[in-house]
C-alpha positions in Angstrom: 12.3 36.5 24.7 15.7 37.9 23.6 16.9 34.5 22.6 13.9 34.0 20.4 14.9 37.1 18.4 18.4 35.9 17.7 19.6 34.2 14.5 20.4 30.8 15.9 22.2 29.7 12.7 25.8 30.7 12.2 27.0 32.4 9.1 28.3 29.8 6.7 31.9 30.0 5.6 32.6 29.9 1.9 34.4 26.8 0.6 35.9 25.6 -2.6 33.5 23.6 -4.7 34.0 19.8 -4.3 34.8 19.4 -8.0 37.5 22.1 -7.8 39.1 21.2 -4.5 39.5 17.6 -5.6 42.1 18.8 -8.1 44.2 21.1 -6.0 45.9 21.3 -2.6 44.7 24.9 -1.9 42.9 25.6 1.4 39.3 24.3 1.3 37.8 26.8 3.7 38.1 30.2 2.2 37.4 32.4 5.2 34.8 35.1 6.0 34.5 38.4 4.2 34.3 41.5 6.4 30.5 41.5 6.0 30.2 37.9 7.0 32.5 38.3 10.0 30.6 41.2 11.3 27.3 39.4 10.8 28.6 36.5 12.7 30.0 38.8 15.4 26.6 40.4 15.7 25.2 37.1 16.9 27.2 37.3 20.1 25.0 38.4 23.0 28.0 39.5 25.1 26.7 37.5 28.1 28.0 38.7 31.4 29.4 35.3 32.6 31.3 34.7 29.3 31.7 30.9 29.6 33.5 30.9 26.3 36.5 32.4 28.1 36.4 29.5 30.7 36.3 27.1 27.7 39.4 28.6 26.1 42.7 27.0 27.2 44.5 30.3 27.1 41.6 32.4 28.3 41.3 34.8 25.4 38.9 37.7 25.9 36.5 36.2 23.4 33.6 38.6 23.8 36.1 41.5 23.7 37.7 40.5 20.4 34.3 39.6 18.9 32.9 43.0 19.9 35.9 44.7 18.2 35.1 42.8 15.0 31.5 43.8 15.2 32.6 47.5 15.7 35.0 47.2 12.7 38.0 47.9 15.0 40.3 45.1 13.7 43.5 46.5 15.2 41.8 46.2 18.6 40.7 42.7 17.8 44.2 41.8 16.9 45.5 43.3 20.1 43.1 41.4 22.3 43.8 38.1 20.5 47.6 38.4 20.7 47.5 39.4 24.3 46.8 35.7 25.1 47.5 33.8 21.9 50.5 34.3 19.6 49.2 31.8 17.0 45.7 33.1 16.1 46.0 32.2 12.4 46.9 28.6 13.2 44.4 28.3 16.1 41.6 29.8 14.1 42.0 26.9 11.6 43.0 23.8 13.6 42.1 24.4 17.3 39.2 22.1 18.3 36.9 25.0 19.2 33.9 22.8 18.9 34.9 21.0 22.1 36.3 24.0 23.9 35.1 27.6 23.7 32.3 27.0 21.3 31.0 24.1 23.3 30.4 26.4 26.2 28.7 29.2 24.2 25.2 29.8 25.6 23.7 29.9 22.1 24.6 26.3 21.7 21.7 25.5 24.1 19.2 26.6 21.4 21.1 26.6 18.2 24.6 27.0 16.7 27.3 28.6 18.9 29.2 31.6 17.8 31.8 30.6 15.2 34.6 31.7 17.4 37.3 29.9 15.5 36.2 31.4 12.2 36.2 34.9 13.6 39.7 34.3 15.1 40.9 33.2 11.7 39.4 36.3 10.1 41.2 38.6 12.5 44.5 36.8 12.0 44.1 36.9 8.2 43.1 40.6 8.3 46.3 41.4 10.3 48.6 39.7 7.7 46.9 41.6 4.9 47.1 44.9 6.8 50.3 44.8 8.8 50.8 48.6 8.3 47.6 49.3 10.2 48.6 47.3 13.3 50.9 49.0 15.7 53.6 47.1 17.6 53.3 46.8 21.4 54.4 50.1 23.0 55.6 48.5 26.2 58.6 46.2 25.8 59.2 43.7 28.7 62.0 44.4 31.0 64.8 41.8 30.4 65.0 39.4 33.3 68.5 38.2 32.4 67.2 34.6 32.5 67.7 32.2 29.6 65.3 29.5 28.6 65.8 26.7 26.0 62.7 25.4 24.3 63.0 21.9 22.7 60.7 21.7 19.6 59.0 24.3 17.6 55.6 22.8 17.3 52.5 24.5 18.8 53.6 23.9 22.4 57.1 25.1 21.8 56.1 28.2 19.9 53.5 29.2 22.4 55.9 28.6 25.4 58.6 30.6 23.6 56.3 33.5 22.8 54.9 33.7 26.3 58.3 33.5 27.9 59.7 36.2 25.6 56.8 38.5 26.5 57.8 38.1 30.2 61.3 39.3 29.3 63.3 36.1 29.3 65.9 35.3 26.6 64.5 32.3 24.7 66.1 29.9 22.2 64.1 27.2 20.3 66.0 24.1 19.3 64.2 22.4 16.3 65.3 19.0 15.0 64.1 19.6 11.4 65.3 22.1 8.8 62.2 24.2 9.2 60.4 25.5 12.3 56.8 24.6 13.0 56.9 21.0 14.0 53.7 19.0 13.3 52.1 22.2 12.0 54.6 22.0 9.1 55.1 18.3 8.5 51.8 16.7 9.8 48.9 18.9 8.5 48.2 19.1 4.8 48.3 22.4 2.9 44.6 22.3 2.2 43.9 22.3 5.9 46.7 24.6 7.2 48.6 26.5 4.6 52.3 26.6 5.3 52.6 30.3 4.7 50.2 30.8 7.6 52.5 28.7 9.9 55.6 30.6 8.6 54.0 34.0 9.3 53.4 33.0 12.9 56.8 31.5 13.3 58.1 34.9 12.1 56.0 36.6 14.6 57.4 34.6 17.5 60.9 35.3 16.2 60.1 39.0 16.1 59.6 38.9 19.9 63.3 38.2 20.2 63.1 34.4 20.2 66.1 32.7 18.5 65.4 29.5 16.5 68.2 26.9 16.0 67.3 24.5 13.2 68.8 21.0 12.6 69.4 20.7 16.4 68.4 17.3 17.7 68.4 17.6 21.5 69.5 14.2 22.8 71.7 13.7 19.8 73.6 16.8 18.8 73.2 18.4 22.2 71.9 17.1 25.5 69.6 18.7 28.1 72.6 18.7 30.5 74.6 20.6 27.9 71.9 23.3 27.7 71.8 23.7 31.4 75.6 23.7 31.7 75.8 26.4 29.0 73.8 28.9 30.9 70.1 28.1 30.4 68.2 28.3 33.7 65.4 26.2 32.4 64.5 23.8 29.6 61.0 23.4 28.2 60.5 20.0 26.5 58.0 20.0 23.6 59.5 17.5 21.1 56.1 16.2 20.0 55.2 12.7 19.1 56.9 12.5 15.7 58.1 8.9 15.8 55.5 6.4 14.6 54.5 3.3 16.5 54.6 0.1 14.4 52.5 -3.0 14.8 55.3 -5.5 14.4 53.4 -7.4 11.7 54.7 -9.3 8.7 55.8 -7.1 5.9 55.6 -3.7 7.6 59.2 -3.0 6.7 58.9 -3.8 3.0 59.6 -1.1 0.3 56.5 0.9 -0.4 55.1 0.6 3.1 54.8 4.0 4.8 53.9 5.1 8.3 51.4 8.0 8.5 54.2 10.2 9.7 56.5 9.5 6.8 53.6 9.9 4.3 52.6 13.2 5.7 56.2 14.4 5.8 56.7 13.5 2.2 53.5 15.3 1.2 54.0 18.4 3.3 57.7 19.1 3.6 58.8 17.3 0.4 55.9 18.6 -1.7 55.0 15.1 -3.1 51.6 16.5 -4.2 53.5 18.7 -6.7 55.2 15.8 -8.5 56.9 16.0 -11.0 57.8 19.6 -10.2 59.1 18.3 -6.9 60.9 14.9 -7.4 59.9 13.4 -4.0 61.6 9.9 -3.5 
């Protein structure tokens, strides 16, 4: 009976009109307003078994942060999210919620699941716009004296580094490129994941005390053995899959032939979409 009274359709997220977005590289999905976010949060029935938490790889208290959104307590929503996830602005945009937390939502049995990812994005965007209203964690971790090296600053490396720092370890990220973020920076277009979002969350990880060494190619400029011999007790390897696999077919090495990796790097890091402002080779 209760299910029959629910709105089984999720609140639509505003998007750029097709004719407009075809002419720019701005983010297509525009995000919820406060009213839309609270309307969507109001669809959550706060079920006691919360299968959505089981469907979340990092076990965010999803009903908890959604209730906070519905109550208008955004600082509390931020606190709940960041207790388990240091990259909510990124995850709210590109995490495959449809196969994870949203797939386990009980509302999906009768209609559309709660738009968990859209609400996570809303909270993260609210935090960036209202930093002065969000208090820093009161309890700082007790330093363990242990040093950990993290190879790669993609989503795995950033997450590992943040979680380790929260435990009190001294963490240094070694990133091969000249910017941190890994595939989040070079592999996902601006209209899908704006780079200022990625940079803001990289900055948050750094604010936890994580050092980030750029232009450091582990395996070339420094080895894992070098890291262990220099005082790191552990090394986390998260270099990603940045090297393309070729098909060994005739002509694949000719001028003008690009791998997907190179094409995306030229577009994202070298701003090819802003030619001639950026003279990308």
